[in-house]
OpenMM code with the backbone's topology and positions (N, CA, C; nanometers):
from openmm import Vec3, app, unit

residues = "UNK UNK UNK UNK UNK UNK UNK UNK UNK UNK UNK UNK UNK UNK UNK UNK UNK UNK UNK UNK UNK UNK UNK UNK UNK UNK UNK UNK UNK UNK UNK UNK UNK UNK UNK UNK UNK UNK UNK UNK UNK UNK UNK UNK UNK UNK UNK UNK UNK UNK UNK UNK UNK UNK UNK UNK UNK UNK UNK UNK UNK UNK UNK UNK UNK UNK UNK UNK UNK UNK UNK UNK UNK UNK UNK UNK UNK UNK UNK UNK".split()
positions = [
    Vec3(8.9275, 6.1200, 8.8910),
    Vec3(9.0306, 6.1428, 9.0073),
    Vec3(8.9215, 6.0660, 9.1214),
    Vec3(9.0081, 6.0546, 9.2175),
    Vec3(8.9597, 5.9645, 9.3151),
    Vec3(8.8421, 6.0813, 9.4114),
    Vec3(8.7818, 6.2319, 9.3632),
    Vec3(8.7097, 6.2606, 9.4309),
    Vec3(8.5834, 6.3079, 9.2765),
    Vec3(8.6051, 6.1876, 9.1724),
    Vec3(8.4488, 6.2145, 9.1135),
    Vec3(8.2807, 6.2413, 9.1556),
    Vec3(8.2983, 6.1085, 9.2623),
    Vec3(8.1808, 6.0914, 9.3130),
    Vec3(8.1618, 6.1371, 9.4347),
    Vec3(8.2644, 6.2274, 9.4821),
    Vec3(8.2262, 6.2995, 9.5820),
    Vec3(8.0842, 6.4623, 9.5799),
    Vec3(8.0270, 6.4343, 9.6848),
    Vec3(7.9741, 6.6041, 9.7099),
    Vec3(8.0213, 6.6937, 9.6987),
    Vec3(7.9792, 6.8304, 9.7097),
    Vec3(8.0493, 6.9254, 9.6948),
    Vec3(8.1030, 6.9675, 9.8259),
    Vec3(7.9810, 6.9566, 9.9070),
    Vec3(8.0387, 6.9159, 10.0753),
    Vec3(8.1225, 6.8477, 10.1028),
    Vec3(8.1128, 6.7444, 10.0831),
    Vec3(8.2450, 6.6709, 10.1317),
    Vec3(8.3717, 6.6960, 10.0294),
    Vec3(8.4151, 6.7272, 9.9165),
    Vec3(8.4888, 6.7735, 9.8824),
    Vec3(8.5273, 6.8889, 9.9294),
    Vec3(8.4206, 7.0134, 9.9871),
    Vec3(8.4895, 7.1255, 10.0813),
    Vec3(8.5597, 7.1012, 10.2161),
    Vec3(8.4850, 6.9854, 10.2800),
    Vec3(8.5238, 6.9002, 10.4067),
    Vec3(8.6495, 6.8785, 10.4365),
    Vec3(8.7245, 6.8542, 10.2687),
    Vec3(8.8006, 6.7414, 10.2990),
    Vec3(8.9598, 6.8732, 10.3915),
    Vec3(9.0636, 6.7813, 10.4424),
    Vec3(9.1608, 6.8946, 10.5477),
    Vec3(9.2621, 6.9694, 10.4531),
    Vec3(9.2304, 6.9643, 10.3363),
    Vec3(9.3405, 6.9996, 10.2433),
    Vec3(9.2354, 7.1156, 10.1126),
    Vec3(9.1307, 7.1670, 10.2018),
    Vec3(9.0246, 7.2545, 10.0953),
    Vec3(9.1065, 7.3802, 10.1309),
    Vec3(9.1202, 7.4774, 10.0519),
    Vec3(9.1514, 7.6074, 10.0981),
    Vec3(9.0884, 7.6869, 10.1562),
    Vec3(9.1330, 7.7703, 10.2782),
    Vec3(9.0531, 7.8955, 10.3213),
    Vec3(9.0720, 7.9698, 10.3061),
    Vec3(8.9882, 8.0703, 10.2772),
    Vec3(8.9916, 8.2163, 10.2390),
    Vec3(9.0493, 8.2433, 10.0851),
    Vec3(8.9957, 8.1397, 10.0041),
    Vec3(8.9804, 8.1437, 9.8756),
    Vec3(8.9854, 8.2562, 9.7827),
    Vec3(8.8987, 8.3120, 9.8048),
    Vec3(8.8828, 8.4325, 9.7362),
    Vec3(8.9788, 8.5627, 9.8051),
    Vec3(9.0014, 8.5592, 9.9390),
    Vec3(9.1053, 8.6930, 9.9752),
    Vec3(9.2285, 8.6288, 9.9319),
    Vec3(9.2635, 8.5519, 9.9418),
    Vec3(9.3721, 8.5285, 9.8800),
    Vec3(9.4284, 8.6017, 9.7241),
    Vec3(9.3326, 8.5261, 9.6392),
    Vec3(9.3551, 8.6015, 9.5052),
    Vec3(9.2989, 8.7242, 9.5102),
    Vec3(9.2452, 8.7875, 9.5585),
    Vec3(9.1792, 8.9483, 9.5723),
    Vec3(9.3631, 9.0725, 9.6501),
    Vec3(9.4577, 8.9767, 9.7096),
    Vec3(9.5069, 9.0231, 9.7396),
    Vec3(9.6870, 8.9885, 9.6859),
    Vec3(9.6829, 8.8779, 9.6187),
    Vec3(9.7736, 8.8225, 9.5438),
    Vec3(9.8539, 8.7433, 9.6107),
    Vec3(9.7969, 8.6571, 9.7201),
    Vec3(9.8865, 8.5702, 9.7717),
    Vec3(9.8708, 8.4036, 9.7505),
    Vec3(10.0348, 8.3371, 9.7829),
    Vec3(9.9961, 8.2127, 9.6954),
    Vec3(9.9210, 8.1254, 9.8322),
    Vec3(9.8356, 7.9985, 9.8093),
    Vec3(9.7860, 7.9267, 9.8684),
    Vec3(9.8718, 7.9116, 10.0120),
    Vec3(10.0083, 7.8891, 9.9911),
    Vec3(9.9822, 7.8440, 10.1277),
    Vec3(10.0500, 7.9590, 10.2204),
    Vec3(10.0630, 8.0640, 10.1622),
    Vec3(10.0452, 8.1186, 10.2805),
    Vec3(9.9309, 8.2177, 10.3570),
    Vec3(9.9738, 8.2440, 10.4544),
    Vec3(9.8455, 8.3058, 10.5259),
    Vec3(9.7870, 8.4068, 10.5186),
    Vec3(9.6491, 8.4472, 10.5528),
    Vec3(9.6324, 8.5601, 10.5454),
    Vec3(9.5503, 8.5793, 10.6243),
    Vec3(9.5209, 8.6818, 10.6812),
    Vec3(9.5395, 8.7771, 10.8106),
    Vec3(9.3624, 8.9083, 10.8207),
    Vec3(9.3722, 8.9566, 10.9079),
    Vec3(9.2944, 9.0825, 10.8769),
    Vec3(9.2716, 9.1636, 10.8008),
    Vec3(9.3773, 9.2650, 10.7748),
    Vec3(9.4778, 9.2876, 10.7253),
    Vec3(9.4373, 9.2458, 10.5356),
    Vec3(9.4829, 9.1441, 10.5014),
    Vec3(9.4439, 9.1034, 10.3808),
    Vec3(9.2587, 9.1073, 10.3881),
    Vec3(9.2202, 9.1163, 10.4757),
    Vec3(9.0737, 9.0538, 10.4380),
    Vec3(9.0240, 9.2302, 10.4310),
    Vec3(9.0473, 9.3243, 10.4973),
    Vec3(9.0343, 9.4697, 10.4879),
    Vec3(9.1098, 9.4932, 10.3553),
    Vec3(9.1732, 9.4807, 10.2940),
    Vec3(9.2427, 9.5588, 10.1569),
    Vec3(9.1818, 9.4599, 10.0540),
    Vec3(9.0819, 9.3379, 10.0794),
    Vec3(9.0593, 9.2642, 9.9710),
    Vec3(8.8674, 9.3207, 9.9463),
    Vec3(8.8357, 9.3402, 10.0825),
    Vec3(8.6968, 9.4457, 10.0824),
    Vec3(8.7100, 9.5527, 10.0312),
    Vec3(8.8040, 9.6401, 10.0514),
    Vec3(8.7926, 9.7544, 9.9918),
    Vec3(8.8390, 9.7278, 9.7784),
    Vec3(8.9147, 9.6613, 9.7551),
    Vec3(8.9458, 9.5907, 9.6121),
    Vec3(8.7940, 9.5690, 9.5916),
    Vec3(8.6963, 9.4604, 9.6161),
    Vec3(8.5603, 9.4768, 9.5936),
    Vec3(8.4859, 9.5691, 9.6190),
    Vec3(8.4791, 9.6825, 9.6885),
    Vec3(8.3617, 9.8119, 9.6658),
    Vec3(8.4399, 9.9191, 9.5360),
    Vec3(8.6097, 9.9153, 9.5316),
    Vec3(8.6129, 9.9676, 9.4361),
    Vec3(8.5718, 9.9045, 9.3545),
    Vec3(8.6234, 9.8110, 9.2913),
    Vec3(8.6267, 9.7064, 9.1205),
    Vec3(8.5109, 9.6818, 9.1348),
    Vec3(8.4237, 9.6365, 9.1618),
    Vec3(8.2714, 9.5556, 9.1160),
    Vec3(8.1617, 9.6399, 9.1506),
    Vec3(8.1154, 9.6148, 9.0063),
    Vec3(7.9538, 9.7067, 8.9817),
    Vec3(7.8303, 9.5840, 8.9822),
    Vec3(7.7565, 9.5895, 9.0598),
    Vec3(7.6786, 9.5229, 9.0400),
    Vec3(7.5167, 9.5849, 9.0423),
    Vec3(7.4195, 9.4976, 8.8710),
    Vec3(7.3050, 9.5390, 8.8140),
    Vec3(7.2238, 9.4413, 8.8983),
    Vec3(7.1000, 9.4694, 8.8084),
    Vec3(7.0124, 9.4014, 8.8784),
    Vec3(6.8947, 9.3442, 8.7252),
    Vec3(6.8712, 9.2227, 8.7197),
    Vec3(6.8276, 9.2284, 8.5456),
    Vec3(6.6768, 9.3039, 8.5861),
    Vec3(6.6105, 9.2588, 8.7154),
    Vec3(6.4882, 9.3118, 8.7153),
    Vec3(6.5097, 9.4752, 8.7136),
    Vec3(6.5731, 9.5672, 8.6866),
    Vec3(6.6065, 9.6894, 8.7035),
    Vec3(6.7377, 9.7377, 8.5503),
    Vec3(6.7274, 9.6647, 8.4616),
    Vec3(6.8789, 9.7084, 8.3700),
    Vec3(6.8772, 9.8213, 8.2867),
    Vec3(6.7593, 9.9032, 8.3113),
    Vec3(6.7581, 10.0349, 8.2839),
    Vec3(6.8494, 10.1138, 8.3466),
    Vec3(6.8409, 10.0817, 8.4744),
    Vec3(6.8602, 10.1690, 8.6122),
    Vec3(7.0126, 10.1025, 8.6228),
    Vec3(7.0193, 9.9696, 8.6105),
    Vec3(7.1838, 9.9273, 8.6303),
    Vec3(7.2435, 9.9630, 8.5170),
    Vec3(7.2266, 9.9991, 8.3875),
    Vec3(7.2669, 10.0340, 8.2735),
    Vec3(7.3529, 10.1726, 8.3136),
    Vec3(7.2183, 10.2567, 8.3110),
    Vec3(7.2872, 10.3969, 8.3767),
    Vec3(7.3402, 10.3768, 8.4677),
    Vec3(7.3928, 10.3381, 8.6031),
    Vec3(7.5007, 10.2963, 8.6898),
    Vec3(7.6453, 10.3011, 8.6400),
    Vec3(7.6457, 10.1940, 8.5279),
    Vec3(7.7008, 10.1331, 8.4997),
    Vec3(7.8433, 10.1980, 8.4137),
    Vec3(7.7197, 10.3024, 8.3081),
    Vec3(7.7406, 10.4297, 8.2373),
    Vec3(7.8050, 10.5235, 8.3085),
    Vec3(7.7507, 10.5557, 8.4595),
    Vec3(7.8507, 10.6710, 8.5396),
    Vec3(7.9844, 10.6268, 8.5688),
    Vec3(7.9833, 10.5064, 8.6510),
    Vec3(8.1072, 10.4343, 8.7267),
    Vec3(8.1701, 10.4041, 8.5438),
    Vec3(8.1799, 10.3986, 8.4398),
    Vec3(8.2376, 10.3813, 8.3316),
    Vec3(8.2989, 10.5163, 8.2814),
    Vec3(8.2346, 10.6340, 8.3161),
    Vec3(8.2604, 10.7171, 8.2601),
    Vec3(8.2160, 10.7085, 8.0854),
    Vec3(8.0336, 10.6513, 8.0899),
    Vec3(8.0207, 10.6889, 7.9314),
    Vec3(7.9386, 10.7962, 7.9425),
    Vec3(7.9331, 10.8936, 7.8332),
    Vec3(7.8166, 11.0090, 7.7923),
    Vec3(7.7206, 10.9138, 7.7327),
    Vec3(7.5905, 10.8901, 7.7345),
    Vec3(7.4954, 10.8563, 7.7146),
    Vec3(7.4257, 10.9418, 7.6088),
    Vec3(7.4706, 11.0934, 7.6080),
    Vec3(7.4191, 11.2223, 7.5214),
    Vec3(7.5285, 11.1956, 7.4022),
    Vec3(7.6040, 11.1049, 7.3825),
    Vec3(7.6883, 11.1099, 7.2311),
    Vec3(7.5981, 10.9947, 7.1350),
    Vec3(7.6199, 11.1070, 7.0448),
    Vec3(7.5591, 10.9413, 6.9616),
    Vec3(7.5737, 10.8346, 6.9310),
    Vec3(7.6943, 10.8144, 6.9259),
    Vec3(7.8266, 10.7104, 6.9111),
    Vec3(7.7542, 10.6225, 7.0441),
    Vec3(7.7546, 10.6686, 7.1660),
    Vec3(7.6685, 10.5476, 7.2750),
    Vec3(7.5657, 10.4623, 7.2516),
    Vec3(7.5118, 10.5443, 7.1805),
    Vec3(7.3332, 10.4715, 7.1650),
    Vec3(7.3534, 10.3712, 7.0703),
] * unit.nanometer
topology = app.Topology()
chain = topology.addChain("A")
for resn in residues:
    res = topology.addResidue(resn, chain)
    for name in ("N", "CA", "C"):
        topology.addAtom(name, app.Element.getBySymbol(name[0]), res)
């Protein structure tokens, strides 16, 4: 393609580069549609409710938190 030798910065600065890509994806709007502050608020709430972040340096604590959020009972033999 015409952009095969472009840097990522050059590609991102193209006039047809999509703005607010993740907001569009999270709120289910197509890329021709405009997004506004309400869409941003909805997208942020979706991230807050549905994403779990763990740290590799704190794996045991991260897994413990994942289990809480996902409702995994660590005391049952099958889950160990």
